[in-house]
N, C-alpha and C positions, 0 to 999 in steps of 0.2 A: 131673744130680742125683747120679750116682754119685760124681763128683768132690767135690761139695759134702758128701756123706755121708761119704766117706773122710777129708775134712779136718775133720770135725766142725763144719761151718758151717751145717747146716740149722736147728737149734734157735736159735742166736744170730741168724741172719738173720730167721727168722720172728718172734722176739721184737722185734728192732729195727724191722722194717717193719710188722708187723701189731699188735703190742701197744703199742709206743711211738710208732707212726705217723710214723717217720722217713722223710723223702723219699728216694726212690731212683730211679735211672735205669735203665730196661729197655733193654738192648742185646743183641740176638741171643738169648740163652737166657732173658732176663728174663720175656717173656711166657709162656713155657712153664712156668717154675718156679712161677709164682703161680696157674696155673689148675688145674682138677681133673685133667686129663690131657693128653698130648700124643702125637703120632704119632712123636715122636723117641724110639725105644726103649720099654722097658716100665717105666721107672722111675716111682715114684709121685711126684707133684708136691706142692706145698705146700697145695693145696686151699683157697686163699683166694678165688679168683674163680670164678664159675660159668662153665664153658666147656671146650671141648676144642680145643686148638691143632692144626690140621690142615695137612698139606702141600697145596699148591695145584698145579694142572696148569700147568706152565711154558709149555706150548704154547697155553694158553687166555688167559693174562694176561701183560702185560709185567712183567718182574722187574728191578728196578734192580740194578746191580753191587753186590755185597756181598763184601768180602773185602780182602785186601792185595794191592796191585799194585806193581811196581817202577817208579819214575819216573826217567827218564834226562834229564839237562840237556844239550842239544846245545851249551851254552856261550853262548847268545845271550840267555838269559833271567835278568834280575836277580832275579826272584822265586824261582828255584830255586838261587841262588847259595849257596855254603857259608857 
């Protein structure tokens, strides 16, 4: 939220998504931005959906791999060819 605020994107984003009803894709920060609040820092969210986005216990649930990983091609895969 801090970065969106610094870039002056909060108001245009809210207008586009919530007033003009333009479709958007929520990836990573998306769910946090549109809810009332989030466990991620103390920034205010856009307050458009009821709810609080919370961290979950990684020891209690399986979490899919999220993030960027390096892929190495051993040379035998056409799929990973340049």
